[in-house]
C-alpha positions in Angstrom: 0.0 0.0 0.0 2.9 2.4 0.7 4.3 1.6 -2.6 1.3 2.8 -4.6 1.1 6.0 -2.5 4.7 6.9 -3.3 4.2 6.2 -7.0 1.1 8.4 -7.1 3.0 11.1 -5.2 6.0 10.8 -7.5 3.8 10.9 -10.6 2.0 14.1 -9.6 5.3 15.8 -8.7 6.6 15.1 -12.2 3.3 16.3 -13.8 3.5 19.6 -11.9 7.1 20.1 -12.9 6.3 19.3 -16.6 3.4 21.8 -16.5 5.7 24.5 -15.2 8.6 23.8 -17.6 6.6 23.3 -20.9 5.5 26.9 -21.3 9.1 28.1 -20.7 10.4 25.7 -23.3 7.7 26.8 -25.8 8.6 30.5 -25.3 12.3 29.8 -25.5 11.8 27.8 -28.8 9.7 30.6 -30.3 12.4 33.2 -29.4 15.2 31.1 -30.7 13.5 30.4 -34.0 12.8 34.1 -34.4 16.4 34.9 -33.7 17.7 32.3 -36.2 15.3 32.8 -39.1 14.0 36.4 -39.0 15.1 39.1 -41.5 16.1 42.5 -40.4 14.3 45.3 -42.3 16.6 47.1 -44.7 16.4 49.5 -47.6 14.6 48.6 -50.7 16.8 46.9 -53.3 17.0 48.3 -56.8 14.8 46.2 -59.1 12.8 44.9 -56.1 9.0 44.7 -55.8 7.5 45.5 -52.4 4.0 45.7 -51.0 2.4 48.7 -49.3 0.2 47.9 -46.3 -3.1 49.6 -45.8 -3.2 51.5 -42.5 -6.3 51.5 -40.3 -7.3 55.0 -41.4 -8.3 53.6 -44.8 -11.1 51.6 -43.1 -13.1 54.6 -41.7 -14.1 58.1 -42.8 -10.8 59.7 -41.9 -10.4 61.7 -45.1 -7.0 60.1 -45.9 -5.6 56.7 -46.5 -2.0 55.8 -45.8 -0.2 53.0 -47.5 3.2 52.2 -45.9 6.2 49.9 -46.0 8.9 50.8 -43.5 10.0 54.3 -44.5 8.1 54.5 -47.8 4.6 56.0 -47.6 1.8 57.1 -50.0 -1.1 59.2 -48.7 -4.3 59.1 -50.7 -6.9 61.8 -50.4 -10.2 62.2 -52.2 -11.2 65.8 -53.3 -14.6 66.7 -54.7 -15.3 70.2 -55.9 -16.9 72.3 -58.7 -14.1 71.2 -61.1 -14.7 67.4 -60.5 -13.7 64.5 -58.4 -10.1 63.7 -57.8 -7.9 61.3 -56.0 -4.6 62.8 -54.8 -1.5 60.9 -53.9 1.4 62.3 -51.9 4.5 60.1 -51.7 7.3 60.2 -49.1 9.9 59.8 -51.9 9.9 61.1 -55.5 8.0 58.8 -57.9 8.8 58.3 -61.6 5.2 57.2 -62.3 2.1 55.8 -60.6 -0.8 53.7 -61.9 -4.1 53.6 -60.1 -7.3 51.6 -60.6 -10.6 52.3 -58.7 -13.4 49.9 -59.0 -15.4 47.1 -57.4 -13.8 44.3 -59.3 -10.3 43.5 -60.3 -11.0 44.1 -63.9 -10.9 47.9 -63.5 -8.4 49.3 -66.0 -5.4 51.1 -64.3 -4.9 54.7 -65.3 -1.7 56.8 -65.0 -1.9 59.6 -62.5 -0.7 63.1 -63.5 2.2 64.7 -61.7 1.5 67.9 -59.8 4.4 70.3 -59.3 8.0 69.6 -59.9 8.8 67.5 -56.8 7.4 64.2 -58.3 5.9 63.5 -54.9 2.3 64.8 -55.6 0.1 63.1 -58.1 -3.6 63.5 -59.2 -6.2 61.5 -61.0 -9.6 62.7 -62.2 -12.4 60.3 -61.4 -15.8 60.0 -63.0 -17.5 60.3 -59.7 -17.4 59.3 -56.0 -16.3 55.7 -55.7 -18.9 53.3 -54.2 -18.6 51.8 -50.7 -17.5 48.4 -52.1 -14.8 49.9 -54.5 -11.2 49.2 -53.9 -8.1 51.3 -54.9 -5.2 49.3 -56.4 -2.0 51.1 -57.2 1.5 50.5 -58.5 4.2 53.1 -58.1 7.8 53.3 -59.2 10.5 55.1 -57.3 14.2 54.9 -58.1 13.8 51.5 -60.0 11.8 50.0 -57.1 8.2 49.0 -57.6 5.7 49.4 -54.8 2.1 48.1 -55.0 -0.9 48.3 -52.7 -4.6 47.8 -52.3 -6.9 49.9 -50.1 -10.6 50.3 -49.3 -12.4 53.5 -50.1 -14.1 53.9 -46.7 -11.7 56.8 -45.9 -13.7 59.0 -48.3 -15.8 61.2 -46.2 -19.5 61.5 -46.8 -20.5 64.6 -48.7 -21.5 67.7 -46.7 -25.0 68.9 -47.6 -24.9 72.0 -49.8 -21.3 71.4 -50.7 -20.2 69.3 -53.7 
């Protein structure tokens, strides 16, 4: 009888130790694999193709949509006035060109944006009207032989103010 009691006590002691050590080993393994296999962010390589990530302000009526990748940013703004509807793009680095498509399906034809000013950082595209709520913006930009591409929702476009076009 004493023998079964000592085995039971021994088994539960090992179980408790295993339950305490297992999470520590899991965290240590996660940290070690990240250390061995992770890549350090670095500058964009000439001839490379990099994605731009849609920031959270694109998903609500903020008036502006930011697309980013480390230190490269493109800010999109929708402008509506008496002279028409426009999508403006302001880049953190000079761009050689930028193509943009606005539509609800992926079949929308991309159009080239027009450069504003001499800095090559501000671009403009005339739209036929206000994009629908389900529309997406897809863009491809080139800067110093590096290609950047992104996809964003149009929820950032503010609702029209009554009496103002």
